[in-house]
Every structure is written in C-alpha cells, then in structure tokens.
N, CA, C and O atoms as a CHARMM CRD file, in Angstrom:
* protein
*
  332
    1    1 UNK  N    109.33900  95.21100 109.95900 PROA 1      0.00000
    2    1 UNK  CA   110.10300  94.84900 108.80300 PROA 1      0.00000
    3    1 UNK  C    109.40900  95.35900 107.55400 PROA 1      0.00000
    4    1 UNK  O    108.21900  95.67300 107.59000 PROA 1      0.00000
    5    2 UNK  N    110.14300  95.44600 106.44000 PROA 2      0.00000
    6    2 UNK  CA   109.56800  95.86700 105.16200 PROA 2      0.00000
    7    2 UNK  C    109.64000  94.71500 104.16600 PROA 2      0.00000
    8    2 UNK  O    110.62600  93.97900 104.11500 PROA 2      0.00000
    9    3 UNK  N    108.57700  94.57300 103.37500 PROA 3      0.00000
   10    3 UNK  CA   108.49200  93.50900 102.37800 PROA 3      0.00000
   11    3 UNK  C    108.33000  94.10300 100.98500 PROA 3      0.00000
   12    3 UNK  O    107.57500  95.05500 100.78900 PROA 3      0.00000
   13    4 UNK  N    109.04300  93.53400 100.02500 PROA 4      0.00000
   14    4 UNK  CA   108.76500  93.81600  98.62000 PROA 4      0.00000
   15    4 UNK  C    107.63000  92.86800  98.24200 PROA 4      0.00000
   16    4 UNK  O    107.83300  91.65600  98.15700 PROA 4      0.00000
   17    5 UNK  N    106.45600  93.40800  98.01900 PROA 5      0.00000
   18    5 UNK  CA   105.25900  92.59300  97.80400 PROA 5      0.00000
   19    5 UNK  C    105.28200  91.97200  96.41000 PROA 5      0.00000
   20    5 UNK  O    105.49500  92.66300  95.41300 PROA 5      0.00000
   21    6 UNK  N    105.06200  90.67100  96.35500 PROA 6      0.00000
   22    6 UNK  CA   104.97000  89.93900  95.08300 PROA 6      0.00000
   23    6 UNK  C    103.54800  89.48100  94.79400 PROA 6      0.00000
   24    6 UNK  O    103.16400  89.36900  93.63000 PROA 6      0.00000
   25    7 UNK  N    102.74700  89.21000  95.85100 PROA 7      0.00000
   26    7 UNK  CA   101.36200  88.77600  95.66800 PROA 7      0.00000
   27    7 UNK  C    100.54500  89.18200  96.89400 PROA 7      0.00000
   28    7 UNK  O    101.05900  89.22600  98.01100 PROA 7      0.00000
   29    8 UNK  N     99.26500  89.47700  96.66600 PROA 8      0.00000
   30    8 UNK  CA    98.36000  89.90100  97.73600 PROA 8      0.00000
   31    8 UNK  C     97.07700  89.09600  97.64500 PROA 8      0.00000
   32    8 UNK  O     96.57000  88.84200  96.55300 PROA 8      0.00000
   33    9 UNK  N     96.55800  88.69900  98.79200 PROA 9      0.00000
   34    9 UNK  CA    95.26600  88.03200  98.83200 PROA 9      0.00000
   35    9 UNK  C     94.17300  89.05300  99.10000 PROA 9      0.00000
   36    9 UNK  O     94.29000  89.85800 100.02300 PROA 9      0.00000
   37   10 UNK  N     93.11800  89.02900  98.30600 PROA 10     0.00000
   38   10 UNK  CA    91.97600  89.92000  98.51200 PROA 10     0.00000
   39   10 UNK  C     90.80900  89.11400  99.05900 PROA 10     0.00000
   40   10 UNK  O     90.62700  87.95100  98.70100 PROA 10     0.00000
   41   11 UNK  N     90.02600  89.73200  99.91900 PROA 11     0.00000
   42   11 UNK  CA    88.86200  89.05600 100.46000 PROA 11     0.00000
   43   11 UNK  C     87.64400  89.96300 100.37200 PROA 11     0.00000
   44   11 UNK  O     87.73900  91.08900  99.88400 PROA 11     0.00000
   45   12 UNK  N     86.51500  89.48200 100.83500 PROA 12     0.00000
   46   12 UNK  CA    85.26800  90.22400 100.71600 PROA 12     0.00000
   47   12 UNK  C     85.32700  91.54000 101.48500 PROA 12     0.00000
   48   12 UNK  O     84.74400  92.53200 101.04800 PROA 12     0.00000
   49   13 UNK  N     86.01800  91.56600 102.61600 PROA 13     0.00000
   50   13 UNK  CA    86.17600  92.81000 103.38300 PROA 13     0.00000
   51   13 UNK  C     86.83900  93.87200 102.53000 PROA 13     0.00000
   52   13 UNK  O     86.44500  95.03800 102.57600 PROA 13     0.00000
   53   14 UNK  N     87.85200  93.48300 101.74200 PROA 14     0.00000
   54   14 UNK  CA    88.53800  94.43400 100.86700 PROA 14     0.00000
   55   14 UNK  C     87.59500  94.99900  99.80700 PROA 14     0.00000
   56   14 UNK  O     87.64600  96.18900  99.49600 PROA 14     0.00000
   57   15 UNK  N     86.73100  94.13900  99.25100 PROA 15     0.00000
   58   15 UNK  CA    85.76400  94.58900  98.23700 PROA 15     0.00000
   59   15 UNK  C     84.80100  95.59900  98.85500 PROA 15     0.00000
   60   15 UNK  O     84.56600  96.66500  98.28600 PROA 15     0.00000
   61   16 UNK  N     84.24400  95.26300 100.02100 PROA 16     0.00000
   62   16 UNK  CA    83.33700  96.18800 100.69400 PROA 16     0.00000
   63   16 UNK  C     84.04200  97.49800 101.04400 PROA 16     0.00000
   64   16 UNK  O     83.44400  98.56800 100.94100 PROA 16     0.00000
   65   17 UNK  N     85.28800  97.42200 101.45100 PROA 17     0.00000
   66   17 UNK  CA    86.07100  98.60000 101.80200 PROA 17     0.00000
   67   17 UNK  C     86.20100  99.53000 100.60000 PROA 17     0.00000
   68   17 UNK  O     85.94300 100.72800 100.71000 PROA 17     0.00000
   69   18 UNK  N     86.59500  98.98600  99.46700 PROA 18     0.00000
   70   18 UNK  CA    86.80400  99.79900  98.26300 PROA 18     0.00000
   71   18 UNK  C     85.48300 100.40500  97.78300 PROA 18     0.00000
   72   18 UNK  O     85.46800 101.52100  97.26300 PROA 18     0.00000
   73   19 UNK  N     84.37700  99.67900  97.95300 PROA 19     0.00000
   74   19 UNK  CA    83.06300 100.19600  97.55100 PROA 19     0.00000
   75   19 UNK  C     82.47600 101.17400  98.56500 PROA 19     0.00000
   76   19 UNK  O     81.44100 101.78800  98.30900 PROA 19     0.00000
   77   20 UNK  N     83.13400 101.32100  99.71400 PROA 20     0.00000
   78   20 UNK  CA    82.62200 102.21600 100.74900 PROA 20     0.00000
   79   20 UNK  C     81.42800 101.65100 101.49000 PROA 20     0.00000
   80   20 UNK  O     80.66300 102.40700 102.08800 PROA 20     0.00000
   81   21 UNK  N     81.25000 100.34000 101.46600 PROA 21     0.00000
   82   21 UNK  CA    80.10100  99.68400 102.07900 PROA 21     0.00000
   83   21 UNK  C     80.43600  98.96600 103.38300 PROA 21     0.00000
   84   21 UNK  O     79.54400  98.38500 104.00100 PROA 21     0.00000
   85   22 UNK  N     81.68200  98.98900 103.81400 PROA 22     0.00000
   86   22 UNK  CA    82.04600  98.27800 105.04200 PROA 22     0.00000
   87   22 UNK  C     81.59300  99.09500 106.25000 PROA 22     0.00000
   88   22 UNK  O     81.88500 100.28800 106.32500 PROA 22     0.00000
   89   23 UNK  N     80.88600  98.47600 107.19800 PROA 23     0.00000
   90   23 UNK  CA    80.44700  99.22900 108.38400 PROA 23     0.00000
   91   23 UNK  C     81.63700  99.47500 109.31400 PROA 23     0.00000
   92   23 UNK  O     82.30900  98.53200 109.73100 PROA 23     0.00000
   93   24 UNK  N     81.88500 100.70800 109.62600 PROA 24     0.00000
   94   24 UNK  CA    83.00900 101.04100 110.49100 PROA 24     0.00000
   95   24 UNK  C     84.28100 101.23800 109.69300 PROA 24     0.00000
   96   24 UNK  O     84.24500 101.39900 108.47300 PROA 24     0.00000
   97   25 UNK  N     85.39200 101.22400 110.38300 PROA 25     0.00000
   98   25 UNK  CA    86.69000 101.44800 109.74400 PROA 25     0.00000
   99   25 UNK  C     87.38200 100.11200 109.48700 PROA 25     0.00000
  100   25 UNK  O     87.85200  99.47800 110.43200 PROA 25     0.00000
  101   26 UNK  N     87.45600  99.66900 108.23000 PROA 26     0.00000
  102   26 UNK  CA    88.09800  98.38900 107.94200 PROA 26     0.00000
  103   26 UNK  C     89.62000  98.49400 107.84600 PROA 26     0.00000
  104   26 UNK  O     90.30200  97.47300 107.76000 PROA 26     0.00000
  105   27 UNK  N     90.15500  99.70400 107.85800 PROA 27     0.00000
  106   27 UNK  CA    91.59500  99.87900 107.66000 PROA 27     0.00000
  107   27 UNK  C     91.91000  99.83600 106.18100 PROA 27     0.00000
  108   27 UNK  O     91.00100  99.72000 105.35900 PROA 27     0.00000
  109   28 UNK  N     93.17400  99.92600 105.82900 PROA 28     0.00000
  110   28 UNK  CA    93.53700  99.90100 104.41000 PROA 28     0.00000
  111   28 UNK  C     93.29500  98.52100 103.80700 PROA 28     0.00000
  112   28 UNK  O     93.44000  97.51000 104.49300 PROA 28     0.00000
  113   29 UNK  N     92.92300  98.47300 102.52000 PROA 29     0.00000
  114   29 UNK  CA    92.68000  97.16900 101.88800 PROA 29     0.00000
  115   29 UNK  C     93.95200  96.35900 101.74100 PROA 29     0.00000
  116   29 UNK  O     95.04700  96.90700 101.61000 PROA 29     0.00000
  117   30 UNK  N     93.79200  95.05000 101.76500 PROA 30     0.00000
  118   30 UNK  CA    94.93400  94.14500 101.62600 PROA 30     0.00000
  119   30 UNK  C     95.60700  93.91000 102.95800 PROA 30     0.00000
  120   30 UNK  O     95.94600  94.86200 103.66200 PROA 30     0.00000
  121   31 UNK  N     95.80200  92.67100 103.30800 PROA 31     0.00000
  122   31 UNK  CA    96.53900  92.37400 104.53700 PROA 31     0.00000
  123   31 UNK  C     97.41700  91.14600 104.35400 PROA 31     0.00000
  124   31 UNK  O     98.59500  91.18200 104.70800 PROA 31     0.00000
  125   32 UNK  N     96.87900  90.06400 103.81400 PROA 32     0.00000
  126   32 UNK  CA    97.70500  88.88400 103.62000 PROA 32     0.00000
  127   32 UNK  C     98.48500  89.02500 102.31600 PROA 32     0.00000
  128   32 UNK  O     97.93700  89.37500 101.27100 PROA 32     0.00000
  129   33 UNK  N     99.78600  88.74000 102.41500 PROA 33     0.00000
  130   33 UNK  CA   100.65300  88.95100 101.25700 PROA 33     0.00000
  131   33 UNK  C    101.84000  87.99500 101.28900 PROA 33     0.00000
  132   33 UNK  O    102.11300  87.34000 102.29500 PROA 33     0.00000
  133   34 UNK  N    102.52700  87.93800 100.17300 PROA 34     0.00000
  134   34 UNK  CA   103.75900  87.16900 100.05900 PROA 34     0.00000
  135   34 UNK  C    104.77100  88.04600  99.33900 PROA 34     0.00000
  136   34 UNK  O    104.41900  88.80600  98.43700 PROA 34     0.00000
  137   35 UNK  N    106.01000  87.93600  99.73500 PROA 35     0.00000
  138   35 UNK  CA   107.04000  88.76300  99.11400 PROA 35     0.00000
  139   35 UNK  C    108.42100  88.41900  99.61900 PROA 35     0.00000
  140   35 UNK  O    108.66900  87.32400 100.12600 PROA 35     0.00000
  141   36 UNK  N    109.31500  89.38200  99.46900 PROA 36     0.00000
  142   36 UNK  CA   110.71300  89.21300  99.84000 PROA 36     0.00000
  143   36 UNK  C    111.06700  90.26800 100.87900 PROA 36     0.00000
  144   36 UNK  O    110.66800  91.42500 100.74600 PROA 36     0.00000
  145   37 UNK  N    111.80900  89.88300 101.90700 PROA 37     0.00000
  146   37 UNK  CA   112.20500  90.81700 102.95700 PROA 37     0.00000
  147   37 UNK  C    113.14500  91.86300 102.37000 PROA 37     0.00000
  148   37 UNK  O    114.18200  91.53100 101.79500 PROA 37     0.00000
  149   38 UNK  N    112.76700  93.13500 102.52200 PROA 38     0.00000
  150   38 UNK  CA   113.57700  94.25600 102.04200 PROA 38     0.00000
  151   38 UNK  C    114.38200  94.86400 103.18300 PROA 38     0.00000
  152   38 UNK  O    115.52200  95.28600 102.98800 PROA 38     0.00000
  153   39 UNK  N    113.78800  94.90900 104.37400 PROA 39     0.00000
  154   39 UNK  CA   114.44500  95.43600 105.56700 PROA 39     0.00000
  155   39 UNK  C    113.99900  94.56400 106.72800 PROA 39     0.00000
  156   39 UNK  O    112.80500  94.46400 107.00700 PROA 39     0.00000
  157   40 UNK  N    114.94200  93.93800 107.39800 PROA 40     0.00000
  158   40 UNK  CA   114.61800  92.96200 108.44400 PROA 40     0.00000
  159   40 UNK  C    114.09700  93.60300 109.72100 PROA 40     0.00000
  160   40 UNK  O    113.48600  92.91400 110.53700 PROA 40     0.00000
  161   41 UNK  N    114.31400  94.88600 109.92100 PROA 41     0.00000
  162   41 UNK  CA   113.84900  95.55000 111.12900 PROA 41     0.00000
  163   41 UNK  C    114.67800  95.17100 112.33700 PROA 41     0.00000
  164   41 UNK  O    115.72000  94.52900 112.20700 PROA 41     0.00000
  165   42 UNK  N    114.22100  95.56500 113.50800 PROA 42     0.00000
  166   42 UNK  CA   115.01300  95.37600 114.73300 PROA 42     0.00000
  167   42 UNK  C    114.99600  93.93700 115.24800 PROA 42     0.00000
  168   42 UNK  O    115.94800  93.52000 115.90700 PROA 42     0.00000
  169   43 UNK  N    113.94300  93.16600 114.96700 PROA 43     0.00000
  170   43 UNK  CA   113.86700  91.79400 115.48700 PROA 43     0.00000
  171   43 UNK  C    114.74200  90.82400 114.70600 PROA 43     0.00000
  172   43 UNK  O    115.22900  89.84200 115.26600 PROA 43     0.00000
  173   44 UNK  N    114.94200  91.08300 113.44400 PROA 44     0.00000
  174   44 UNK  CA   115.79000  90.27700 112.56600 PROA 44     0.00000
  175   44 UNK  C    115.47100  88.78200 112.62000 PROA 44     0.00000
  176   44 UNK  O    116.37300  87.94700 112.68900 PROA 44     0.00000
  177   45 UNK  N    114.18100  88.45800 112.58600 PROA 45     0.00000
  178   45 UNK  CA   113.77700  87.05200 112.56200 PROA 45     0.00000
  179   45 UNK  C    113.91600  86.44600 111.17100 PROA 45     0.00000
  180   45 UNK  O    114.00700  85.22700 111.02400 PROA 45     0.00000
  181   46 UNK  N    113.93200  87.30700 110.14300 PROA 46     0.00000
  182   46 UNK  CA   114.05100  86.85400 108.76000 PROA 46     0.00000
  183   46 UNK  C    115.16400  87.64900 108.09100 PROA 46     0.00000
  184   46 UNK  O    115.29100  88.85300 108.31300 PROA 46     0.00000
  185   47 UNK  N    115.96300  86.98400 107.28100 PROA 47     0.00000
  186   47 UNK  CA   117.08400  87.63900 106.60200 PROA 47     0.00000
  187   47 UNK  C    116.58800  88.48100 105.42700 PROA 47     0.00000
  188   47 UNK  O    115.56300  88.17100 104.82000 PROA 47     0.00000
  189   48 UNK  N    117.31600  89.53500 105.11700 PROA 48     0.00000
  190   48 UNK  CA   117.00300  90.34000 103.94100 PROA 48     0.00000
  191   48 UNK  C    117.10900  89.45300 102.70200 PROA 48     0.00000
  192   48 UNK  O    118.08500  88.72100 102.54000 PROA 48     0.00000
  193   49 UNK  N    116.11100  89.51800 101.83700 PROA 49     0.00000
  194   49 UNK  CA   116.06800  88.69200 100.63500 PROA 49     0.00000
  195   49 UNK  C    115.33200  87.38200 100.80200 PROA 49     0.00000
  196   49 UNK  O    115.13800  86.65700  99.82700 PROA 49     0.00000
  197   50 UNK  N    114.91300  87.05700 102.03000 PROA 50     0.00000
  198   50 UNK  CA   114.20800  85.79700 102.27800 PROA 50     0.00000
  199   50 UNK  C    112.77800  85.87100 101.75700 PROA 50     0.00000
  200   50 UNK  O    112.10800  86.88300 101.96500 PROA 50     0.00000
  201   51 UNK  N    112.29000  84.82900 101.08500 PROA 51     0.00000
  202   51 UNK  CA   110.89300  84.80300 100.66200 PROA 51     0.00000
  203   51 UNK  C    109.99400  84.47500 101.85100 PROA 51     0.00000
  204   51 UNK  O    110.23900  83.50600 102.56800 PROA 51     0.00000
  205   52 UNK  N    108.96000  85.27800 102.05800 PROA 52     0.00000
  206   52 UNK  CA   108.08200  85.11600 103.21400 PROA 52     0.00000
  207   52 UNK  C    106.62400  85.29700 102.80700 PROA 52     0.00000
  208   52 UNK  O    106.32800  85.76900 101.70900 PROA 52     0.00000
  209   53 UNK  N    105.71700  84.91600 103.70900 PROA 53     0.00000
  210   53 UNK  CA   104.29900  85.18800 103.54400 PROA 53     0.00000
  211   53 UNK  C    103.71400  85.46000 104.92300 PROA 53     0.00000
  212   53 UNK  O    104.23200  84.98200 105.93200 PROA 53     0.00000
  213   54 UNK  N    102.64000  86.22500 104.95900 PROA 54     0.00000
  214   54 UNK  CA   102.01500  86.55600 106.23300 PROA 54     0.00000
  215   54 UNK  C    101.10900  87.75800 106.09700 PROA 54     0.00000
  216   54 UNK  O    100.51300  87.98400 105.04400 PROA 54     0.00000
  217   55 UNK  N    101.00700  88.53300 107.17300 PROA 55     0.00000
  218   55 UNK  CA   100.12600  89.68900 107.21900 PROA 55     0.00000
  219   55 UNK  C    100.94000  90.97300 107.24600 PROA 55     0.00000
  220   55 UNK  O    101.79300  91.16200 108.11300 PROA 55     0.00000
  221   56 UNK  N    100.66800  91.85100 106.28900 PROA 56     0.00000
  222   56 UNK  CA   101.34200  93.14400 106.22000 PROA 56     0.00000
  223   56 UNK  C    100.33200  94.26300 106.32400 PROA 56     0.00000
  224   56 UNK  O     99.12500  94.03200 106.26500 PROA 56     0.00000
  225   57 UNK  N    100.82900  95.47400 106.47800 PROA 57     0.00000
  226   57 UNK  CA    99.97600  96.64700 106.57900 PROA 57     0.00000
  227   57 UNK  C     99.91300  97.33100 105.22300 PROA 57     0.00000
  228   57 UNK  O    100.94300  97.73800 104.68500 PROA 57     0.00000
  229   58 UNK  N     98.71400  97.46100 104.66700 PROA 58     0.00000
  230   58 UNK  CA    98.49000  98.11000 103.37200 PROA 58     0.00000
  231   58 UNK  C     99.35100  97.45900 102.29300 PROA 58     0.00000
  232   58 UNK  O    100.13800  98.13200 101.62800 PROA 58     0.00000
  233   59 UNK  N     99.20000  96.16400 102.12600 PROA 59     0.00000
  234   59 UNK  CA   100.08100  95.40300 101.23600 PROA 59     0.00000
  235   59 UNK  C     99.72800  95.49400  99.75300 PROA 59     0.00000
  236   59 UNK  O    100.29900  94.76300  98.94400 PROA 59     0.00000
  237   60 UNK  N     98.80100  96.37300  99.38100 PROA 60     0.00000
  238   60 UNK  CA    98.50100  96.57300  97.96700 PROA 60     0.00000
  239   60 UNK  C     99.49700  97.51900  97.30700 PROA 60     0.00000
  240   60 UNK  O     99.26100  97.98400  96.19200 PROA 60     0.00000
  241   61 UNK  N    100.58500  97.80200  97.96800 PROA 61     0.00000
  242   61 UNK  CA   101.64300  98.65700  97.43300 PROA 61     0.00000
  243   61 UNK  C    102.84500  97.78900  97.07300 PROA 61     0.00000
  244   61 UNK  O    102.84000  96.58100  97.31200 PROA 61     0.00000
  245   62 UNK  N    103.86500  98.40500  96.50300 PROA 62     0.00000
  246   62 UNK  CA   105.09200  97.66800  96.17400 PROA 62     0.00000
  247   62 UNK  C    105.85200  97.26900  97.43300 PROA 62     0.00000
  248   62 UNK  O    106.45800  96.19900  97.48600 PROA 62     0.00000
  249   63 UNK  N    105.81600  98.13700  98.44900 PROA 63     0.00000
  250   63 UNK  CA   106.45100  97.86200  99.73500 PROA 63     0.00000
  251   63 UNK  C    105.39700  97.88600 100.82500 PROA 63     0.00000
  252   63 UNK  O    104.53200  98.76200 100.83600 PROA 63     0.00000
  253   64 UNK  N    105.46200  96.93800 101.73400 PROA 64     0.00000
  254   64 UNK  CA   104.53400  96.88800 102.86200 PROA 64     0.00000
  255   64 UNK  C    105.32900  96.70800 104.14100 PROA 64     0.00000
  256   64 UNK  O    106.41200  96.12400 104.12800 PROA 64     0.00000
  257   65 UNK  N    104.79900  97.20500 105.23500 PROA 65     0.00000
  258   65 UNK  CA   105.41300  96.96600 106.52900 PROA 65     0.00000
  259   65 UNK  C    104.67700  95.81700 107.20400 PROA 65     0.00000
  260   65 UNK  O    103.48200  95.61700 106.98600 PROA 65     0.00000
  261   66 UNK  N    105.39400  95.07300 108.01500 PROA 66     0.00000
  262   66 UNK  CA   104.79200  93.93300 108.70600 PROA 66     0.00000
  263   66 UNK  C    105.54300  93.67900 110.00100 PROA 66     0.00000
  264   66 UNK  O    106.72900  93.98900 110.11900 PROA 66     0.00000
  265   67 UNK  N    104.84700  93.11800 110.96000 PROA 67     0.00000
  266   67 UNK  CA   105.49400  92.65000 112.17300 PROA 67     0.00000
  267   67 UNK  C    106.19100  91.33000 111.85100 PROA 67     0.00000
  268   67 UNK  O    105.60300  90.45300 111.21700 PROA 67     0.00000
  269   68 UNK  N    107.41600  91.19200 112.27900 PROA 68     0.00000
  270   68 UNK  CA   108.15500  89.95200 112.02200 PROA 68     0.00000
  271   68 UNK  C    107.46100  88.74600 112.65200 PROA 68     0.00000
  272   68 UNK  O    107.66400  87.61500 112.21200 PROA 68     0.00000
  273   69 UNK  N    106.64800  88.98000 113.67500 PROA 69     0.00000
  274   69 UNK  CA   105.92800  87.89300 114.33800 PROA 69     0.00000
  275   69 UNK  C    104.74500  87.38600 113.51800 PROA 69     0.00000
  276   69 UNK  O    104.22900  86.30100 113.78300 PROA 69     0.00000
  277   70 UNK  N    104.30700  88.17200 112.51200 PROA 70     0.00000
  278   70 UNK  CA   103.16000  87.78300 111.68500 PROA 70     0.00000
  279   70 UNK  C    103.57800  87.33000 110.28900 PROA 70     0.00000
  280   70 UNK  O    102.75300  87.25800 109.37800 PROA 70     0.00000
  281   71 UNK  N    104.85400  87.02900 110.13100 PROA 71     0.00000
  282   71 UNK  CA   105.40300  86.62400 108.83500 PROA 71     0.00000
  283   71 UNK  C    106.15400  85.31000 109.01200 PROA 71     0.00000
  284   71 UNK  O    106.87400  85.12800 109.99400 PROA 71     0.00000
  285   72 UNK  N    105.98500  84.39300 108.05800 PROA 72     0.00000
  286   72 UNK  CA   106.67200  83.10100 108.10000 PROA 72     0.00000
  287   72 UNK  C    107.44700  82.89300 106.80500 PROA 72     0.00000
  288   72 UNK  O    107.12700  83.49100 105.77700 PROA 72     0.00000
  289   73 UNK  N    108.44900  82.05800 106.85900 PROA 73     0.00000
  290   73 UNK  CA   109.20800  81.72500 105.65900 PROA 73     0.00000
  291   73 UNK  C    108.31000  80.98200 104.67600 PROA 73     0.00000
  292   73 UNK  O    107.61200  80.04100 105.05200 PROA 73     0.00000
  293   74 UNK  N    108.33000  81.40700 103.42000 PROA 74     0.00000
  294   74 UNK  CA   107.52100  80.78000 102.37700 PROA 74     0.00000
  295   74 UNK  C    108.12500  79.43300 102.01800 PROA 74     0.00000
  296   74 UNK  O    109.34100  79.31100 101.87800 PROA 74     0.00000
  297   75 UNK  N    107.29000  78.43800 101.87200 PROA 75     0.00000
  298   75 UNK  CA   107.75000  77.12400 101.44000 PROA 75     0.00000
  299   75 UNK  C    108.30100  77.21700 100.01000 PROA 75     0.00000
  300   75 UNK  O    107.68000  77.83900  99.14800 PROA 75     0.00000
  301   76 UNK  N    109.43800  76.61600  99.76000 PROA 76     0.00000
  302   76 UNK  CA   110.07300  76.69700  98.46100 PROA 76     0.00000
  303   76 UNK  C    109.24600  76.12200  97.32700 PROA 76     0.00000
  304   76 UNK  O    109.38700  76.54600  96.18000 PROA 76     0.00000
  305   77 UNK  N    108.38200  75.15700  97.63300 PROA 77     0.00000
  306   77 UNK  CA   107.55300  74.51900  96.60200 PROA 77     0.00000
  307   77 UNK  C    106.38800  75.38900  96.15600 PROA 77     0.00000
  308   77 UNK  O    105.76000  75.10700  95.13500 PROA 77     0.00000
  309   78 UNK  N    106.08700  76.46000  96.92300 PROA 78     0.00000
  310   78 UNK  CA   104.96100  77.32300  96.59100 PROA 78     0.00000
  311   78 UNK  C    105.40700  78.55700  95.83200 PROA 78     0.00000
  312   78 UNK  O    106.44600  79.14300  96.13500 PROA 78     0.00000
  313   79 UNK  N    104.61200  78.95200  94.84000 PROA 79     0.00000
  314   79 UNK  CA   104.81100  80.23000  94.17900 PROA 79     0.00000
  315   79 UNK  C    104.31100  81.32700  95.12700 PROA 79     0.00000
  316   79 UNK  O    103.56700  81.03900  96.06400 PROA 79     0.00000
  317   80 UNK  N    104.71000  82.56900  94.89200 PROA 80     0.00000
  318   80 UNK  CA   104.25900  83.66200  95.74900 PROA 80     0.00000
  319   80 UNK  C    102.73700  83.77000  95.74300 PROA 80     0.00000
  320   80 UNK  O    102.13200  84.05600  96.77600 PROA 80     0.00000
  321   81 UNK  N    102.11100  83.54300  94.58100 PROA 81     0.00000
  322   81 UNK  CA   100.66100  83.61000  94.47900 PROA 81     0.00000
  323   81 UNK  C     99.97800  82.51500  95.30200 PROA 81     0.00000
  324   81 UNK  O     98.89000  82.73400  95.83400 PROA 81     0.00000
  325   82 UNK  N    100.58600  81.37300  95.40900 PROA 82     0.00000
  326   82 UNK  CA   100.02100  80.27500  96.20200 PROA 82     0.00000
  327   82 UNK  C    100.21500  80.51100  97.69700 PROA 82     0.00000
  328   82 UNK  O     99.36000  80.14500  98.50400 PROA 82     0.00000
  329   83 UNK  N    101.31700  81.11200  98.05700 PROA 83     0.00000
  330   83 UNK  CA   101.60500  81.34700  99.47000 PROA 83     0.00000
  331   83 UNK  C    100.64900  82.36700 100.03800 PROA 83     0.00000
  332   83 UNK  O    100.73200  82.70000 101.22000 PROA 83     0.00000
C-alpha cells in the first residue's frame, strides 16, 4: 500500500545512518510513520483516505510504501505526530 506521510518517528539508528556511523546496512532512514492511505494495494485492509500508523519503507518522503499487515488504523483522539 502507499501512504501520504504526515509524521515520521526518528530514532538513534536513523541518526547513526545519516552520519554514516551505523555498522552494516541500516536501510533507508525512517520507518515508523503516520499518514493517510493513498493506495490500498491488493490486500485492501485499509480504505483509501483512512488515517493509519505503522511501519513504512523510506518514510522520510511525501509518499511511502508499506505492508498492509504492518499498518493499523490511527486512533481518532491522536494527532498524526502522536501516533
């Protein structure tokens, strides 16, 4: 699925990655994110336009890809930054 990213969580691994100090291949920075479903993909577990949070691939961009199994519906009481 594709997500329109609204907020991203950064961690120490991301800092080490950007500084070139992470041992081995850390992958692209950013993984946990919150946003809105842009394309539901083939599994269609979440509707287009639904607010979600979870783990995406390279989520420091405007659009991120994610497995529908690693994304959950965002609680309405939480802002995207909190989720």
